[in-house]
LOMI-242281 format. One line per field, with one value per atom (N, C-alpha, C, O): residue in one letter; x, y, z; residue number from 1. Coordinates in steps of 0.1 Angstrom, whole numbers, plus 5000, padded with zeros to 4 digits. Example, Ala and Ser with C-alpha at 12.3 -4.5 7.8 and 13.67 -1.06 7.14 Angstrom:
# LOMI-242281
residuo = c(A A A A S S S S) .
c1 = c(5132 5123 5132 5142 5128 5137 5129 5134) .
c2 = c(4943 4955 4967 4967 4978 4989 5000 5011) .
c3 = c(5078 5078 5078 5085 5071 5071 5079 5080) .
num = c(1 1 1 1 2 2 2 2) .
//
This chain:
# LOMI-242281
residuo = c(M M M M Q Q Q Q T T T T H H H H P P P P D D D D F F F F R R R R S S S S F F F F P P P P T T T T S S S S G G G G L L L L N N N N K K K K K K K K H H H H M M M M S S S S F F F F P P P P S S S S L L L L I I I I F F F F W W W W L L L L I I I I F F F F V V V V I I I I P P P P L L L L V V V V V V V V F F F F L L L L I I I I W W W W V V V V M M M M R R R R Q Q Q Q D D D D K K K K R R R R R R R R G G G G V V V V A A A A G G G G L L L L L L L L I I I I L L L L L L L L T T T T I I I I V V V V A A A A V V V V G G G G V V V V I I I I Y Y Y Y M M M M Y Y Y Y L L L L K K K K T T T T G G G G G G G G Q Q Q Q) .
c1 = c(5521 5515 5521 5533 5513 5517 5520 5511 5531 5534 5531 5532 5529 5526 5539 5549 5540 5552 5555 5546 5568 5572 5568 5571 5563 5559 5570 5569 5582 5594 5598 5606 5592 5596 5587 5590 5577 5569 5576 5583 5574 5580 5575 5562 5583 5579 5583 5586 5584 5590 5581 5587 5568 5559 5557 5552 5561 5558 5569 5566 5580 5591 5594 5604 5585 5587 5584 5574 5592 5590 5585 5583 5583 5577 5567 5568 5558 5548 5554 5563 5549 5553 5546 5537 5551 5546 5531 5523 5527 5513 5504 5493 5509 5501 5499 5489 5510 5509 5499 5491 5499 5489 5475 5466 5473 5460 5455 5444 5464 5460 5457 5447 5465 5464 5451 5445 5448 5437 5424 5414 5424 5411 5408 5398 5417 5414 5413 5403 5422 5422 5410 5403 5407 5395 5382 5373 5382 5370 5368 5356 5378 5377 5373 5364 5379 5375 5360 5353 5356 5342 5332 5322 5336 5327 5326 5316 5337 5337 5328 5320 5329 5321 5306 5298 5303 5289 5284 5272 5291 5287 5285 5276 5293 5291 5279 5273 5276 5264 5251 5240 5252 5240 5235 5243 5223 5217 5213 5209 5213 5208 5220 5219 5230 5241 5249 5253 5252 5260 5254 5261 5241 5234 5238 5240 5238 5241 5256 5258 5265 5279 5280 5287 5273 5273 5267 5272 5256 5250 5259 5260 5266 5276 5287 5291 5292 5303 5298 5305 5286 5281 5279 5281 5274 5273 5286 5287 5296 5309 5315 5320 5313 5318 5311 5317 5297 5289 5293 5295 5295 5299 5313 5315 5322 5335 5335 5342 5327 5326 5320 5324 5309 5303 5312 5313 5319 5329 5340 5343 5345 5356 5350 5357 5338 5332 5330 5333 5325 5324 5337 5339 5347 5360 5367 5374 5366 5373 5365 5370 5353 5344 5340 5337 5340 5335 5346 5342 5358 5369 5376 5386) .
c2 = c(6332 6342 6355 6357 6365 6379 6386 6385 6392 6399 6414 6419 6421 6435 6442 6439 6453 6461 6468 6472 6470 6477 6492 6498 6498 6512 6522 6533 6518 6526 6526 6534 6517 6517 6527 6529 6533 6542 6556 6560 6562 6576 6586 6586 6594 6604 6618 6627 6620 6633 6645 6655 6643 6654 6656 6666 6646 6646 6654 6658 6655 6661 6676 6682 6682 6696 6705 6703 6715 6725 6738 6747 6739 6752 6748 6738 6758 6756 6760 6769 6754 6759 6772 6776 6778 6791 6790 6798 6780 6778 6777 6782 6770 6768 6782 6785 6790 6803 6812 6819 6811 6819 6814 6823 6801 6796 6801 6806 6801 6805 6820 6825 6828 6843 6847 6857 6840 6845 6839 6845 6826 6819 6817 6821 6811 6806 6818 6819 6826 6837 6847 6850 6851 6859 6852 6858 6839 6831 6831 6832 6828 6828 6841 6842 6852 6866 6868 6874 6864 6866 6858 6864 6846 6838 6844 6844 6848 6855 6867 6870 6875 6887 6884 6890 6874 6870 6864 6868 6857 6851 6862 6861 6872 6883 6892 6898 6893 6900 6893 6899 6880 6872 6872 6869 6875 6876 6862 6861 6852 6839 6830 6818 6835 6827 6820 6808 6826 6820 6810 6803 6811 6801 6804 6794 6816 6820 6815 6810 6818 6813 6798 6793 6791 6777 6772 6762 6778 6774 6776 6768 6788 6791 6780 6775 6777 6767 6754 6747 6749 6736 6736 6726 6747 6748 6747 6739 6754 6753 6739 6733 6732 6718 6709 6700 6710 6702 6703 6694 6716 6718 6712 6706 6714 6708 6693 6687 6686 6672 6667 6658 6674 6670 6672 6664 6683 6686 6675 6670 6671 6661 6648 6640 6645 6632 6631 6621 6642 6642 6642 6636 6649 6650 6637 6633 6629 6616 6604 6593 6607 6596 6587 6575 6592 6584 6574 6565 6576 6567 6573 6567) .
c3 = c(0903 0912 0911 0911 0909 0907 0920 0929 0921 0934 0932 0921 0943 0943 0942 0949 0934 0933 0946 0954 0949 0961 0959 0948 0969 0968 0965 0960 0969 0966 0951 0948 0943 0929 0921 0909 0927 0920 0918 0927 0907 0905 0915 0917 0920 0930 0926 0934 0913 0908 0912 0915 0913 0917 0931 0936 0939 0953 0962 0973 0957 0964 0961 0965 0953 0949 0961 0968 0963 0974 0969 0977 0956 0951 0940 0933 0937 0927 0914 0913 0903 0890 0886 0892 0876 0871 0867 0871 0859 0856 0869 0869 0879 0891 0898 0903 0898 0904 0897 0903 0884 0876 0879 0881 0880 0883 0896 0898 0906 0920 0920 0925 0913 0913 0905 0909 0894 0885 0889 0888 0894 0896 0911 0916 0918 0932 0942 0949 0942 0952 0950 0959 0937 0935 0939 0944 0936 0939 0954 0959 0962 0976 0982 0990 0976 0981 0977 0986 0965 0961 0970 0974 0973 0982 0996 1002 1001 1014 1014 1023 1004 1002 1001 1008 0993 0992 1005 1009 1012 1025 1035 1044 1035 1044 1041 1050 1028 1024 1027 1029 1027 1029 1044 1053 1046 1059 1064 1076 1055 1059 1063 1060 1069 1074 1063 1065 1052 1041 1032 1025 1031 1022 1008 1000 1004 0990 0986 0975 0995 0992 0991 0983 1000 0999 0986 0980 0982 0969 0957 0948 0957 0947 0947 0936 0958 0960 0955 0947 0959 0954 0939 0933 0934 0919 0912 0902 0917 0911 0911 0902 0923 0924 0915 0909 0914 0906 0891 0884 0887 0873 0870 0860 0880 0878 0877 0869 0885 0885 0872 0866 0868 0855 0843 0834 0843 0833 0832 0821 0844 0844 0840 0834 0844 0840 0825 0819 0819 0804 0797 0787 0803 0796 0796 0787 0807 0809 0804 0804 0801 0796 0808 0805 0820 0831 0837 0845 0833 0838 0849 0854) .
num = c(1 1 1 1 2 2 2 2 3 3 3 3 4 4 4 4 5 5 5 5 6 6 6 6 7 7 7 7 8 8 8 8 9 9 9 9 10 10 10 10 11 11 11 11 12 12 12 12 13 13 13 13 14 14 14 14 15 15 15 15 16 16 16 16 17 17 17 17 18 18 18 18 19 19 19 19 20 20 20 20 21 21 21 21 22 22 22 22 23 23 23 23 24 24 24 24 25 25 25 25 26 26 26 26 27 27 27 27 28 28 28 28 29 29 29 29 30 30 30 30 31 31 31 31 32 32 32 32 33 33 33 33 34 34 34 34 35 35 35 35 36 36 36 36 37 37 37 37 38 38 38 38 39 39 39 39 40 40 40 40 41 41 41 41 42 42 42 42 43 43 43 43 44 44 44 44 45 45 45 45 46 46 46 46 47 47 47 47 48 48 48 48 49 49 49 49 50 50 50 50 51 51 51 51 52 52 52 52 53 53 53 53 54 54 54 54 55 55 55 55 56 56 56 56 57 57 57 57 58 58 58 58 59 59 59 59 60 60 60 60 61 61 61 61 62 62 62 62 63 63 63 63 64 64 64 64 65 65 65 65 66 66 66 66 67 67 67 67 68 68 68 68 69 69 69 69 70 70 70 70 71 71 71 71 72 72 72 72 73 73 73 73 74 74 74 74 75 75 75 75) .
//
């Protein structure tokens, strides 16, 4: 009979970090923060209560999911 491993035996090297790595900071500064600012700007310009911003966000999420699906082969 196979027993389940104890959760304390799993590596936790990435879980206890208190700071982001340099590539993570670059990603946030170049991609995430400008995207959030752009989406806020689009939603404020939209007179239909943020429909355009929501459509842009859904498009970005859909493209990301499709890309990751194709990249990983559906696994």
